[in-house]
C-alpha atoms as an extended CHARMM CRD file, in Angstrom:
* protein
*
       110  EXT
         1         1  MET       CA             99.4520000000       77.9030000000       46.3020000000  PROA      1               0.0000000000
         2         2  ASN       CA             95.6670000000       78.1740000000       46.4640000000  PROA      2               0.0000000000
         3         3  ARG       CA             93.6150000000       77.7370000000       49.5990000000  PROA      3               0.0000000000
         4         4  SER       CA             92.6260000000       74.0820000000       49.0430000000  PROA      4               0.0000000000
         5         5  GLN       CA             96.2440000000       73.0200000000       48.5880000000  PROA      5               0.0000000000
         6         6  HSD       CA             97.2820000000       74.9100000000       51.7340000000  PROA      6               0.0000000000
         7         7  THR       CA             94.6400000000       73.3360000000       54.0080000000  PROA      7               0.0000000000
         8         8  ASN       CA             95.4180000000       69.7760000000       52.8720000000  PROA      8               0.0000000000
         9         9  ARG       CA             99.0230000000       69.8680000000       54.0210000000  PROA      9               0.0000000000
        10        10  GLN       CA             99.9720000000       67.2960000000       56.6070000000  PROA      10              0.0000000000
        11        11  VAL       CA            101.7650000000       68.5390000000       59.7050000000  PROA      11              0.0000000000
        12        12  PRO       CA            104.2570000000       66.0360000000       61.1280000000  PROA      12              0.0000000000
        13        13  HSD       CA            103.4670000000       65.0520000000       64.7280000000  PROA      13              0.0000000000
        14        14  ARG       CA            106.0940000000       64.8980000000       67.4140000000  PROA      14              0.0000000000
        15        15  ALA       CA            106.6350000000       61.5480000000       69.0570000000  PROA      15              0.0000000000
        16        16  ALA       CA            105.1350000000       61.2350000000       72.5330000000  PROA      16              0.0000000000
        17        17  THR       CA            107.8700000000       61.3620000000       75.1390000000  PROA      17              0.0000000000
        18        18  SER       CA            107.9000000000       61.6190000000       78.8880000000  PROA      18              0.0000000000
        19        19  PRO       CA            108.4280000000       65.1320000000       80.2120000000  PROA      19              0.0000000000
        20        20  THR       CA            112.0360000000       65.9950000000       80.7950000000  PROA      20              0.0000000000
        21        21  PRO       CA            112.7100000000       67.5430000000       84.1920000000  PROA      21              0.0000000000
        22        22  CYS       CA            113.9800000000       71.0920000000       84.0220000000  PROA      22              0.0000000000
        23        23  PRO       CA            117.2350000000       71.7990000000       85.8150000000  PROA      23              0.0000000000
        24        24  GLY       CA            116.8660000000       73.9000000000       88.9460000000  PROA      24              0.0000000000
        25        25  ARG       CA            113.3840000000       72.6700000000       89.8250000000  PROA      25              0.0000000000
        26        26  ILE       CA            112.7550000000       71.0040000000       93.1350000000  PROA      26              0.0000000000
        27        27  ALA       CA            110.3980000000       68.0550000000       93.4700000000  PROA      27              0.0000000000
        28        28  GLY       CA            107.0590000000       69.2170000000       94.8320000000  PROA      28              0.0000000000
        29        29  ASN       CA            107.7660000000       72.7220000000       93.5980000000  PROA      29              0.0000000000
        30        30  ALA       CA            107.6060000000       71.9570000000       89.8830000000  PROA      30              0.0000000000
        31        31  GLY       CA            105.1180000000       74.6870000000       89.0020000000  PROA      31              0.0000000000
        32        32  SER       CA            107.0920000000       77.4150000000       90.7220000000  PROA      32              0.0000000000
        33        33  LEU       CA            109.1970000000       79.9320000000       88.8680000000  PROA      33              0.0000000000
        34        34  ASN       CA            111.2400000000       80.4090000000       92.0190000000  PROA      34              0.0000000000
        35        35  GLY       CA            114.6480000000       78.8180000000       91.9780000000  PROA      35              0.0000000000
        36        36  PRO       CA            115.9960000000       76.3260000000       94.4910000000  PROA      36              0.0000000000
        37        37  GLY       CA            116.1150000000       77.6510000000       98.0370000000  PROA      37              0.0000000000
        38        38  ARG       CA            113.6930000000       80.5350000000       97.3800000000  PROA      38              0.0000000000
        39        39  PRO       CA            110.4230000000       80.4140000000       99.3040000000  PROA      39              0.0000000000
        40        40  LEU       CA            107.1320000000       80.4200000000       97.4540000000  PROA      40              0.0000000000
        41        41  PRO       CA            105.1100000000       83.6490000000       97.6830000000  PROA      41              0.0000000000
        42        42  ALA       CA            102.3510000000       83.7040000000      100.2920000000  PROA      42              0.0000000000
        43        43  PRO       CA             98.9260000000       82.6910000000       98.9950000000  PROA      43              0.0000000000
        44        44  ARG       CA             96.7760000000       85.6670000000       98.0310000000  PROA      44              0.0000000000
        45        45  SER       CA             94.3090000000       85.0760000000      100.8400000000  PROA      45              0.0000000000
        46        46  LEU       CA             97.0340000000       85.5910000000      103.4670000000  PROA      46              0.0000000000
        47        47  GLU       CA             98.1880000000       88.7740000000      101.7490000000  PROA      47              0.0000000000
        48        48  ASP       CA             94.5920000000       90.0190000000      101.5470000000  PROA      48              0.0000000000
        49        49  GLU       CA             94.0210000000       89.4660000000      105.2780000000  PROA      49              0.0000000000
        50        50  ALA       CA             96.8350000000       91.8740000000      106.1880000000  PROA      50              0.0000000000
        51        51  ARG       CA             95.6330000000       94.6690000000      103.8940000000  PROA      51              0.0000000000
        52        52  VAL       CA             93.6110000000       97.6430000000      105.1340000000  PROA      52              0.0000000000
        53        53  LEU       CA             92.0270000000       98.3070000000      101.7230000000  PROA      53              0.0000000000
        54        54  LEU       CA             91.0840000000       95.5070000000       99.3560000000  PROA      54              0.0000000000
        55        55  THR       CA             90.4060000000       95.4900000000       95.6460000000  PROA      55              0.0000000000
        56        56  VAL       CA             86.8500000000       94.5530000000       94.7080000000  PROA      56              0.0000000000
        57        57  GLU       CA             88.1410000000       91.1580000000       93.5470000000  PROA      57              0.0000000000
        58        58  ALA       CA             89.9760000000       90.5320000000       96.8410000000  PROA      58              0.0000000000
        59        59  ALA       CA             86.8820000000       91.5610000000       98.8200000000  PROA      59              0.0000000000
        60        60  ALA       CA             84.7960000000       89.1640000000       96.7140000000  PROA      60              0.0000000000
        61        61  ARG       CA             87.2770000000       86.3470000000       97.4240000000  PROA      61              0.0000000000
        62        62  ARG       CA             87.0680000000       87.1050000000      101.1400000000  PROA      62              0.0000000000
        63        63  LEU       CA             83.2770000000       86.8000000000      101.0540000000  PROA      63              0.0000000000
        64        64  SER       CA             83.4070000000       83.8220000000       98.6560000000  PROA      64              0.0000000000
        65        65  VAL       CA             81.1460000000       85.5860000000       96.1680000000  PROA      65              0.0000000000
        66        66  SER       CA             81.5690000000       86.5130000000       92.5300000000  PROA      66              0.0000000000
        67        67  ARG       CA             82.9410000000       89.8440000000       91.3750000000  PROA      67              0.0000000000
        68        68  THR       CA             79.5000000000       90.7390000000       90.0110000000  PROA      68              0.0000000000
        69        69  THR       CA             77.8380000000       90.0180000000       93.3620000000  PROA      69              0.0000000000
        70        70  MET       CA             80.4700000000       92.1360000000       95.1080000000  PROA      70              0.0000000000
        71        71  PHE       CA             79.7350000000       95.0730000000       92.8160000000  PROA      71              0.0000000000
        72        72  ARG       CA             76.0010000000       94.6500000000       93.5700000000  PROA      72              0.0000000000
        73        73  LEU       CA             76.7420000000       94.7850000000       97.3120000000  PROA      73              0.0000000000
        74        74  LEU       CA             78.7920000000       97.9500000000       96.8020000000  PROA      74              0.0000000000
        75        75  LYS       CA             76.1570000000       99.6140000000       94.6230000000  PROA      75              0.0000000000
        76        76  SER       CA             73.3720000000       98.8440000000       97.1000000000  PROA      76              0.0000000000
        77        77  GLY       CA             75.4270000000      100.2420000000       99.9900000000  PROA      77              0.0000000000
        78        78  ALA       CA             75.4580000000       96.9280000000      101.8590000000  PROA      78              0.0000000000
        79        79  VAL       CA             79.2670000000       97.0690000000      101.8650000000  PROA      79              0.0000000000
        80        80  ASP       CA             81.1250000000      100.3690000000      102.1820000000  PROA      80              0.0000000000
        81        81  SER       CA             83.8600000000      101.3470000000       99.7370000000  PROA      81              0.0000000000
        82        82  VAL       CA             86.1450000000      104.2820000000       98.9980000000  PROA      82              0.0000000000
        83        83  ARG       CA             87.6330000000      105.7110000000       95.8340000000  PROA      83              0.0000000000
        84        84  ILE       CA             91.3010000000      106.4560000000       95.4250000000  PROA      84              0.0000000000
        85        85  GLY       CA             91.6330000000      108.2520000000       92.1150000000  PROA      85              0.0000000000
        86        86  HSD       CA             89.7540000000      106.0250000000       89.6770000000  PROA      86              0.0000000000
        87        87  ALA       CA             90.2300000000      102.8780000000       91.7570000000  PROA      87              0.0000000000
        88        88  ARG       CA             87.5110000000      101.5470000000       94.0610000000  PROA      88              0.0000000000
        89        89  ARG       CA             88.7290000000       99.9170000000       97.2690000000  PROA      89              0.0000000000
        90        90  VAL       CA             86.8820000000       98.1130000000      100.0450000000  PROA      90              0.0000000000
        91        91  PRO       CA             88.0580000000       98.6590000000      103.6350000000  PROA      91              0.0000000000
        92        92  ALA       CA             88.7670000000       95.2940000000      105.2820000000  PROA      92              0.0000000000
        93        93  GLU       CA             86.6590000000       96.3690000000      108.2780000000  PROA      93              0.0000000000
        94        94  ALA       CA             83.6820000000       96.9210000000      105.9180000000  PROA      94              0.0000000000
        95        95  ILE       CA             83.7680000000       93.2140000000      105.0560000000  PROA      95              0.0000000000
        96        96  THR       CA             83.8170000000       92.2790000000      108.7500000000  PROA      96              0.0000000000
        97        97  ALA       CA             80.9680000000       94.7120000000      109.5140000000  PROA      97              0.0000000000
        98        98  TYR       CA             78.8740000000       93.3050000000      106.6410000000  PROA      98              0.0000000000
        99        99  VAL       CA             79.3200000000       89.7210000000      107.8610000000  PROA      99              0.0000000000
       100       100  GLN       CA             78.4000000000       90.7430000000      111.4190000000  PROA      100             0.0000000000
       101       101  ARG       CA             75.2450000000       92.5050000000      110.1640000000  PROA      101             0.0000000000
       102       102  LEU       CA             74.2630000000       89.4190000000      108.1690000000  PROA      102             0.0000000000
       103       103  ALA       CA             74.7680000000       87.1770000000      111.2000000000  PROA      103             0.0000000000
       104       104  GLU       CA             72.7000000000       89.5040000000      113.4380000000  PROA      104             0.0000000000
       105       105  GLU       CA             69.8940000000       89.7640000000      110.8670000000  PROA      105             0.0000000000
       106       106  GLN       CA             69.7460000000       85.9940000000      110.4850000000  PROA      106             0.0000000000
       107       107  GLN       CA             69.8450000000       85.4960000000      114.2510000000  PROA      107             0.0000000000
       108       108  HSD       CA             66.8880000000       87.8570000000      114.7680000000  PROA      108             0.0000000000
       109       109  ALA       CA             64.9450000000       86.2520000000      111.8980000000  PROA      109             0.0000000000
       110       110  ALA       CA             65.2370000000       82.7750000000      113.4050000000  PROA      110             0.0000000000
């Protein structure tokens, strides 16, 4: 079969039907892979709050900035970080210290 014959083939379409509920799913928990009776995992932000060291992405989420902006803050020294092997981690207290410095700087500027 040559290319023009192959591209002209018609693909049968499936009839539109309403979604069939999957067994074992609970209403209001349809997107969860957890079975009935199992609690949903804690949202990432709650997990991140309890951690001593954060990934760069988690630190960025905590500051509500992009990953790129977080790396700029780390490179400039505005936010402290540590290396563990090849991984870069941000101490949770470094985020708090950075926010406090920003607030103080803005208070003095006003």
